[in-house]
N, C-alpha and C positions, 0 to 999 in steps of 0.2 A: 531589251527586256527578255528575261529567261523565265521559262515556266517554273512555277513554285507550287508544290502540292499543298502546303499548309495554308488554310484559309486566312485571309487578312494580311498576307505578306506578298510584297512584290520584290523581285530581284532584278537589279539593273547593272549592266557593265557598260562603261563609257570610256572612250578615248577621243578627245576633241580639243580644238583650239577655240571653240565657241565661247563668247563672253555672254553669260546669262544676265538678263535684266532682273531688276528687283522683283521678287515673287515670293509666294508662300506655298506650302503644301498642307493638305488636311491630314497628313500622316506624320508619324515619327520617322526619322531617317537616321541610319547609322551606316558608316562605311569606312573604307581605307583607301588612301591614295596609293595607287600602284607605282606610278612614276610621274616625274614632273612636279610642278608646284602650282598653287593658285592663291590668289588673295580674294577675300570676300567680306561682305558685310554680314553681321550676325546680330542676334539679340544682345550680345555682350560687346558690341563694337567691332571694328575691323580686325580681321585675323588673317594669318597666312598658314598654309598647310603644305607639307612636302611629302615625299615618298615615305611610306610606312606610317604616316600619321593617321589616327582615327578621327573621322569627322562626323558631326552630329547636327541634327536640326529638329526642332519641336514643331508640332502643328501650329500653323498661324504665324510662325517666326519669319519675319521679313529678312531675306538674304539674297545675295547675287553671287557671281563668281566669274573671275577672269584669270587666264593663265599668266604665270610669271615666266617671261621669256617666250621665244618663238616656237618651242617644241610642243606646246600644249601640255596636257596632263591626262592621266587615266585614273579611273577609280572603279570600285565595286561598292554598291549600296544595297541595303535592305530597307524597304519602307514598310512600316508596321501600322496597321489600323489602330486608332485610339481605343476601340473596344477590346482589341487583343491585349494592348498594353495595360489597360485597366484590370483585366483578368490576371495578368502576370503580376501586377503590383499588389493585388489582393493576396495572391499566393505567397509572394516574397515577404510580405509584411504580416502574414497570418490574419488577413482580413481587416487590418487597421487602416490601410492606405488605399485609396482608389485612384490616385493620380500621381504620375511621376513626371519628371522634367530633366532633360539633359542640361546640366549646368555648365558644361565645357564644350564649346563648338569645335575645338581641336584638342586632341590628346596625343602626346608622344609616349606611347606605352607599347613596347614590342609584344608583351604577353597578351595584352588586350587585342592587339591586331591579329595575333595568331588565333586567338579564340574566335574572332570574327570570321577569319578565313575558314576555320573548321565548320562554323555554323553555316556560312554561305554555301560551302560544298554540300552539306547535308540538305539544305533547303532546295537545291536544284536537282538532287538525285531522285530516282523513282521509288526509292525505298528509304528506310531509316527514319521515318517521321518521328518515332519515339525518341530517338537520339537527338533529332533536331529540336524537339520541344525541350529536352533537358539542357542542350547548349543555349537555347534562347533564354531560358530561365536564368542560367548562369550569367549570360551577358547582361541581361536586364538588371540583375542584382548588383553587378559590378559597375554599371554606368549611370543608371537612373537614380537621381536624388529623390527620395520620397518626400512628398508634400501633399497638402490638401488645399486646393484653390477653387475658386469659382471662375466661370468664363469671363466675368467682367472685373476681375480683381485688378485694382490699380487704375481703372479707367473711370473718368468722371461719368456720373449717371447720364448727363445730357448726351455725351458722346456715345455711351453704351446704347442709348435708345436709338440713335441714328444708325449705329452699326447693326443692331438687331433688325432694323427695318430692311437692311440689305440681306442679312443672313436668312431672314424668314422667307424671302422670295427673291433670290438674286436674278431670276429671269425677267422680273417685271421692270418696266421703265420707271426710273426714278431720277429726279433732278437734284441739283445742289440745293435749290430752294425748298424742295420737298423734305430733304434731310434736315435742313436748318429749321424748318417749321416743326418737325418731329422733335428736334433737340431743344427748341425754344431759344435759339441763338441766331445771330445774324449770319449771313452766308460766309463772311470772312472769319468770324469767330469759329464757325463749324469747320471750315477748311483748315484753319490753323490748329485747332484743338484735335481734330481727327488725325491729322498727320503726326502730331506730337504723340498721341496715345497709341496709334497703331503702326506708325512707320510708313504709312501709305496715304495718299490723298483719297478722298471718298471714291473718285472715279477709278483709280488704280485698284482700290480694295474691291470694288464691284466687279471689275474685270477678273480678278483672282478668284472670287467666289463663283463667277460664271465658268471659269476654267475648271474648278474643282467639280462643279456639277456636270460639265461636259465630259470630263474624264470618267466619272461614274457611269454616265449614260453610255458612252462608247464601250466601256468595260462590260456593260450589260448586254452588248450586242446591238444597240440602237445605231442606225445608219448615221453617217457623218452629217448629212444634210439635216436630218431630224434632230440630231444632237445639238447642232448649231442653233436651230430655231428654238428648241425646248430650253436651252440654257441662256437665251436672251441675246445672242449675237445677231447682227444684221443679216449675215449669210455665212456660208461655209468658209469663204475666203477670209472673212474677218476673224473667225474662230481660228483658222489655220495660222494666220500671222501672229496672233496672241499666243497660241500654243507653242510655236517655234521660239518666240522670244523668251518665254518662261522655261520651257522644258528641253529645248534644243533638238526636238524631233517633231515630225508632223503628226496630226491626229490619225492619218492613215497608217503610219508606222506603228503608232500606239495600238490602233485597232488590230493590226496584224499580229502584234506581239501578245495581245490580250486574249486571242482566240484559244 
């Protein structure tokens, strides 16, 4: 992780052979594969990306990632807070649109990749914020399809109620039976319906929401032990194992980079 002066933006450089487990982010992500190639699940099905390709992910979109071949792969990514993207969408659409979505998880577009690299360089510099904002607006207008949706669009109401139970307090202890009762379904109906609607089982979804909370707490300077407890993990080691599987780095490394 590299320091980025613009609020709501995280800059990441990675080179790894790590295979990421299925996970989600609570941010938008856009980047470019520097070398190597990978295969991954996405909201549009399985995809492959190689050197020079632009890659994207939406908040809550279930994805994973594994290298193609033994050499691994490297990429640069910018992660954008949803509130920042909402403001950008309003600007780009003259106030008509408040939500945008990446419709293509992989784009082979050399000009778009060059635009991303210019933006990335500006984001990690100590000056030039005005130019960075200009490049970010250009990138958003070129990549985000404008749409207006609600958080539960396309999800059955019963499943949405169970999901909201987790979203409202991910640190609390909740069982499959609790969620099934909330949804008015049997445990098996809830398990099957939840996985179909979200791409994750209820427990896997709960772990992801806890990881999102832990990331925010760590980024705010909370100690790792406190962050683990406050986000609902049994202990720091439990949080660390889940963190590594999803993000490929330890909470300690994230804390160091976020300072």
